[in-house]
C-alpha positions as CSV (number, residue, x, y, z in Angstrom):
1,M,1.8,25.4,-81.0
2,T,2.1,28.4,-83.3
3,E,-0.7,30.8,-84.1
4,S,-1.0,29.4,-87.6
5,E,-1.3,25.8,-86.3
6,F,-4.0,27.0,-83.8
7,K,-6.0,28.6,-86.6
8,D,-5.7,25.5,-88.7
9,I,-7.0,23.3,-85.9
10,L,-10.0,25.7,-85.3
11,A,-10.8,25.7,-89.0
12,R,-10.8,21.9,-89.2
13,Y,-12.7,21.6,-86.0
14,E,-15.5,23.7,-87.4
15,K,-15.7,21.4,-90.4
16,G,-15.5,18.2,-88.3
17,E,-12.1,17.3,-89.7
18,C,-10.0,17.4,-86.5
19,T,-8.1,14.3,-85.4
20,P,-9.7,12.6,-82.4
21,E,-6.9,13.8,-80.2
22,E,-7.4,17.5,-81.3
23,M,-11.2,17.1,-80.9
24,V,-10.9,15.9,-77.3
25,V,-8.4,18.7,-76.4
26,I,-10.5,21.5,-77.9
27,D,-13.8,20.1,-76.6
28,N,-12.4,19.9,-73.1
29,W,-10.9,23.4,-73.5
30,L,-14.3,24.9,-74.6
31,D,-16.2,22.9,-71.9
32,T,-13.9,24.0,-69.1
33,H,-14.9,27.7,-69.5
34,Y,-18.6,27.2,-69.0
35,T,-19.3,23.9,-67.3
36,D,-20.4,25.8,-64.2
37,V,-23.0,27.8,-66.2
38,H,-26.2,26.1,-67.3
39,P,-28.4,28.6,-69.3
40,F,-29.5,25.9,-71.8
41,K,-33.0,24.5,-72.2
42,D,-31.8,21.1,-73.4
43,E,-28.8,19.3,-75.0
44,S,-29.9,20.4,-78.5
45,E,-29.7,24.1,-77.6
46,K,-26.4,23.5,-75.8
47,F,-24.9,22.0,-78.9
48,I,-26.1,24.9,-81.1
49,I,-24.7,27.5,-78.7
50,K,-21.5,25.6,-78.4
51,K,-21.2,25.7,-82.2
52,H,-21.5,29.5,-82.1
53,L,-18.9,29.7,-79.4
54,K,-16.5,28.0,-81.8
55,E,-17.5,30.4,-84.5
56,S,-16.8,33.3,-82.1
57,V,-13.4,31.9,-81.3
58,N,-12.7,31.5,-85.0
59,R,-13.6,35.1,-85.7
60,K,-11.3,36.2,-82.9
61,A,-8.5,34.1,-84.4
62,G,-9.0,35.7,-87.8
63,I,-10.8,32.7,-89.4
64,K,-13.5,33.6,-91.9
65,N,-16.9,32.4,-90.8
66,R,-18.5,30.3,-93.5
67,S,-21.9,29.7,-92.0
68,T,-24.8,31.9,-90.9
69,Y,-26.3,31.9,-87.4
70,R,-29.5,33.1,-85.7
71,R,-29.2,36.3,-83.6
72,Y,-30.9,34.6,-80.7
73,Y,-28.3,31.9,-80.3
74,L,-25.4,34.3,-80.9
75,T,-26.8,36.6,-78.1
76,S,-27.0,33.6,-75.7
77,A,-23.5,32.4,-76.8
78,I,-22.0,35.8,-76.0
79,K,-23.2,35.7,-72.5
80,V,-21.4,32.4,-71.8
81,A,-18.4,32.9,-74.2
82,A,-16.7,35.9,-72.6
83,S,-14.1,33.8,-70.8
84,I,-13.3,31.9,-74.0
85,L,-12.8,35.0,-76.1
86,L,-10.7,36.4,-73.3
87,V,-8.4,33.4,-73.4
88,V,-8.0,33.7,-77.1
89,A,-7.4,37.5,-76.8
90,L,-4.6,36.9,-74.3
91,G,-2.8,34.9,-77.0
92,F,-2.1,31.3,-78.0
93,G,0.3,30.6,-75.2
94,G,-2.7,30.0,-72.9
95,F,-4.1,27.4,-75.2
96,K,-0.7,25.8,-75.6
97,Y,-0.5,25.4,-71.8
98,Y,-4.0,24.1,-71.6
99,E,-3.4,21.6,-74.3
100,Y,-0.3,20.3,-72.5
101,K,-2.3,20.1,-69.3
102,Q,-5.1,18.1,-70.9
103,I,-2.8,15.7,-72.6
104,K,-0.9,15.1,-69.3
105,L,-4.0,14.7,-67.1
106,F,-6.4,13.1,-69.6
107,E,-4.3,10.8,-71.8
108,V,-6.1,9.7,-75.0
109,V,-6.1,6.0,-75.6
110,E,-6.5,4.5,-79.1
111,L,-7.9,1.0,-79.5
112,I,-8.1,-0.7,-82.9
113,S,-10.0,-4.0,-83.4
114,S,-9.0,-6.6,-85.9
115,E,-11.4,-9.4,-86.9
116,R,-12.9,-9.8,-83.5
117,I,-15.0,-7.7,-81.2
118,K,-13.1,-5.9,-78.5
119,K,-14.6,-5.0,-75.1
120,V,-13.7,-1.6,-73.7
121,L,-14.3,-0.7,-70.0
122,L,-14.2,3.0,-69.6
123,S,-13.2,4.8,-66.4
124,D,-16.9,5.8,-65.7
125,G,-18.1,2.2,-65.8
126,S,-19.5,2.4,-69.4
127,I,-18.9,-0.5,-71.7
128,I,-18.2,-0.3,-75.4
129,W,-18.2,-3.3,-77.7
130,L,-15.9,-2.3,-80.6
131,K,-16.9,-4.2,-83.7
132,P,-14.3,-5.7,-86.1
133,N,-12.1,-3.4,-88.2
134,S,-13.0,-0.3,-86.1
135,S,-11.2,2.1,-83.9
136,L,-12.0,4.1,-80.8
137,K,-10.2,7.0,-79.1
138,Y,-11.1,8.0,-75.6
139,P,-9.6,9.6,-72.5
140,K,-7.9,7.2,-70.1
141,K,-9.8,9.1,-67.4
142,F,-12.9,11.3,-67.8
143,K,-12.9,14.8,-66.2
144,K,-15.2,15.0,-63.1
145,R,-17.2,18.0,-64.3
146,A,-17.3,17.9,-68.1
147,E,-18.8,16.0,-70.9
148,R,-17.5,12.5,-71.5
149,I,-16.2,12.5,-75.1
150,V,-15.0,9.6,-77.4
151,S,-14.4,9.3,-81.1
152,L,-15.4,6.3,-83.2
153,T,-14.4,5.1,-86.6
154,G,-16.3,2.1,-87.7
155,E,-19.0,0.4,-85.6
156,A,-19.6,-0.1,-81.9
157,L,-22.3,-1.0,-79.4
158,F,-22.4,1.3,-76.4
159,E,-23.7,0.6,-72.8
160,I,-23.3,4.0,-71.2
161,E,-23.3,4.5,-67.4
162,K,-25.9,7.1,-66.4
163,D,-24.6,10.4,-65.2
164,S,-27.0,13.4,-65.5
165,T,-24.1,15.8,-64.8
166,R,-21.8,14.5,-67.5
167,P,-23.5,13.8,-70.9
168,F,-21.7,11.2,-73.1
169,L,-20.7,12.3,-76.6
170,V,-19.7,10.1,-79.4
171,H,-18.1,11.8,-82.4
172,S,-18.4,9.6,-85.6
173,G,-17.5,11.4,-88.7
174,E,-19.9,14.3,-89.2
175,L,-22.3,13.1,-86.5
176,T,-22.3,13.6,-82.8
177,T,-24.5,11.3,-80.6
178,T,-25.3,12.7,-77.1
179,V,-26.6,10.5,-74.3
180,L,-26.9,10.5,-70.5
181,G,-27.2,6.8,-69.9
182,T,-28.5,4.3,-72.4
183,S,-27.5,1.6,-74.9
184,F,-27.2,2.1,-78.6
185,N,-25.2,1.1,-81.7
186,I,-23.4,3.3,-84.2
187,N,-22.4,2.0,-87.6
188,A,-20.2,4.4,-89.6
189,T,-18.6,1.9,-91.9
190,S,-20.1,3.1,-95.1
191,D,-21.5,6.2,-96.8
192,I,-24.5,6.0,-94.5
193,I,-24.0,6.4,-90.8
194,E,-26.6,4.6,-88.8
195,V,-27.6,5.0,-85.1
196,V,-29.9,2.5,-83.5
197,V,-31.1,2.9,-79.9
198,L,-31.8,-0.2,-77.8
199,T,-32.6,1.5,-74.5
200,G,-32.9,5.0,-73.2
201,K,-32.9,8.2,-75.3
202,V,-30.2,9.8,-77.5
203,S,-29.9,12.9,-79.7
204,V,-28.0,12.8,-83.0
205,T,-26.7,16.0,-84.4
206,S,-25.3,16.7,-87.9
207,L,-22.2,18.9,-87.6
208,S,-22.8,20.3,-91.2
209,N,-26.1,21.9,-90.5
210,Q,-26.8,21.4,-86.8
211,K,-30.0,19.4,-87.5
212,V,-30.9,17.3,-84.4
213,V,-32.9,14.0,-84.4
214,V,-34.0,12.5,-81.1
215,L,-34.3,8.7,-80.9
216,M,-36.2,6.6,-78.4
217,P,-35.8,2.8,-77.9
218,E,-36.1,0.7,-81.1
219,E,-35.7,3.8,-83.3
220,K,-33.1,4.4,-85.9
221,A,-31.6,7.4,-87.7
222,H,-29.3,7.5,-90.7
223,F,-27.0,10.2,-92.1
224,N,-26.1,10.4,-95.8
225,I,-22.5,11.6,-95.9
226,S,-22.8,12.8,-99.6
227,S,-26.1,14.7,-99.3
228,K,-25.6,15.7,-95.6
229,E,-29.2,14.5,-94.9
230,L,-30.0,13.3,-91.4
231,A,-33.4,11.6,-90.8
232,R,-35.2,9.3,-88.4
233,E,-36.6,6.2,-89.9
234,S,-40.4,5.8,-89.5
235,T,-40.4,2.0,-89.0
236,P,-39.2,0.5,-85.7
237,V,-36.0,-1.6,-85.6
238,L,-36.8,-5.2,-86.4
239,E,-35.6,-8.1,-84.2
240,P,-33.1,-9.5,-86.8
241,I,-31.4,-6.1,-86.8
242,R,-31.2,-6.0,-83.0
243,T,-29.9,-9.6,-82.9
244,D,-27.2,-8.7,-85.4
245,I,-26.2,-5.7,-83.4
246,I,-25.6,-7.6,-80.1
247,K,-24.1,-10.7,-81.8
248,G,-20.7,-11.5,-80.4
249,T,-21.1,-9.3,-77.3
250,E,-22.1,-9.9,-73.7
251,Y,-24.9,-7.4,-74.0
252,D,-27.8,-9.8,-73.5
253,M,-28.1,-10.5,-69.8
254,K,-31.6,-11.9,-69.5
255,F,-32.0,-15.0,-67.3
256,N,-35.0,-17.2,-66.7
257,D,-34.9,-19.7,-63.8
258,T,-31.1,-19.7,-63.9
259,R,-28.7,-20.8,-61.1
260,L,-26.9,-18.0,-59.4
261,D,-23.4,-19.5,-60.0
262,I,-24.1,-19.3,-63.8
263,I,-25.3,-15.8,-63.5
264,I,-22.2,-14.8,-61.5
265,S,-19.9,-16.3,-64.1
266,R,-21.6,-14.2,-66.8
267,I,-21.3,-11.0,-64.7
268,E,-17.6,-11.7,-64.0
269,D,-16.9,-12.1,-67.7
270,K,-18.8,-8.9,-68.7
271,F,-17.4,-6.6,-66.1
272,D,-14.0,-8.2,-65.6
273,I,-14.4,-8.7,-61.8
274,D,-14.3,-11.5,-59.3
275,I,-17.3,-12.5,-57.2
276,E,-17.3,-14.7,-54.2
277,L,-20.1,-16.3,-52.2
278,E,-19.6,-16.2,-48.4
279,D,-22.3,-18.9,-48.2
280,E,-21.7,-21.5,-50.9
281,T,-25.3,-22.7,-50.6
282,L,-26.4,-19.6,-52.4
283,S,-24.8,-20.9,-55.7
284,G,-27.9,-23.1,-56.3
285,S,-30.4,-20.3,-55.9
286,V,-32.5,-19.8,-58.9
287,V,-33.1,-16.3,-60.3
288,T,-35.3,-14.8,-63.0
289,A,-34.2,-11.3,-64.0
290,N,-33.1,-9.1,-66.9
291,F,-29.8,-7.3,-66.4
292,T,-29.5,-6.3,-70.0
293,G,-28.2,-2.7,-70.3
294,Q,-27.8,-2.4,-66.5
295,S,-24.7,-1.2,-64.7
296,L,-22.7,-3.4,-62.4
297,V,-24.1,-1.7,-59.3
298,K,-27.7,-1.9,-60.5
299,T,-27.2,-5.6,-61.3
300,L,-25.8,-6.3,-57.9
301,N,-28.6,-4.4,-56.2
302,I,-31.2,-6.5,-58.1
303,I,-29.6,-9.8,-57.1
304,S,-29.3,-8.6,-53.5
305,K,-33.0,-7.7,-53.4
306,V,-34.2,-10.8,-55.1
307,L,-32.2,-13.2,-52.8
308,S,-32.4,-11.0,-49.6
309,I,-28.6,-10.9,-49.4
310,E,-26.0,-8.1,-49.3
311,Y,-22.6,-7.5,-51.0
312,E,-19.4,-5.7,-50.4
313,I,-17.1,-4.2,-53.1
314,E,-13.3,-3.9,-52.7
315,N,-11.5,-2.8,-55.9
316,K,-12.5,-5.5,-58.5
317,K,-13.6,-8.1,-55.9
318,I,-17.2,-8.5,-54.8
319,V,-18.5,-10.7,-51.9
320,F,-22.1,-11.8,-51.6
321,K,-23.1,-12.6,-48.0
322,P,-26.2,-13.4,-46.0
323,R,-28.0,-10.3,-44.7
324,N,-27.6,-9.7,-41.0
């Protein structure tokens, strides 16, 4: 990568115009240099400081800064940006090597849906339901000590595996949605990008002005691409909207007096696993539980507790057995 190409990528990154591959590479590069430092009060402050880190890198690379920033955040950014500025000062060869290393170790996968919803099982256990005529780019394997980052074009329903040490970021046009573990839907198929939270808590950030909106369950935010306005809607999400969001997916896992063998079949389909019963008489056991939005392990733990049984996991095979 030449110096000119590097400057071009940084300039487009600041404007949110990078390709998903470039975005993943640069985000991982920036994150690598301060993942062991945690001076942030919350994710919102982290995002703002990270933005100024990028601006600092831009200035070092000779790119004119087009936005203003508060002295407080710049001061905080300088404290954690020294290593990043040093890397740039040493030349673009270091970035070229890092880019090569990231591509080799964290291969980016692109998935494009057609007229049907596609299920994506990520390496961390998260599930993404990619809606028709949409595309998703994500690392084949997430780094162990960095943010989990994907890029969405179109619409998708997310069920994110909780990991307090690795926030999950979804880049969708000019918005970044940040979560730790929750379920939500992003629709970026028109001039209005909508984010709807089903469970948990997310923060939605506009890349154009760093405005942050925090959403709780049954709340919705919209971003107008033309006016650059990001706002949280005052009325709660209605049931018809929720029903439409989960339509065609295996998100709804609520069972009422349902036989265990039926529940097992649903779990196998959702998580692409095989489940065996060591004691076949368990298949007729009746269970009432809501596994919606729960991880595979949490689902198995609930069943084990309800039926007083235990389970073993070996690769993608699970065996339920009577408790000793």
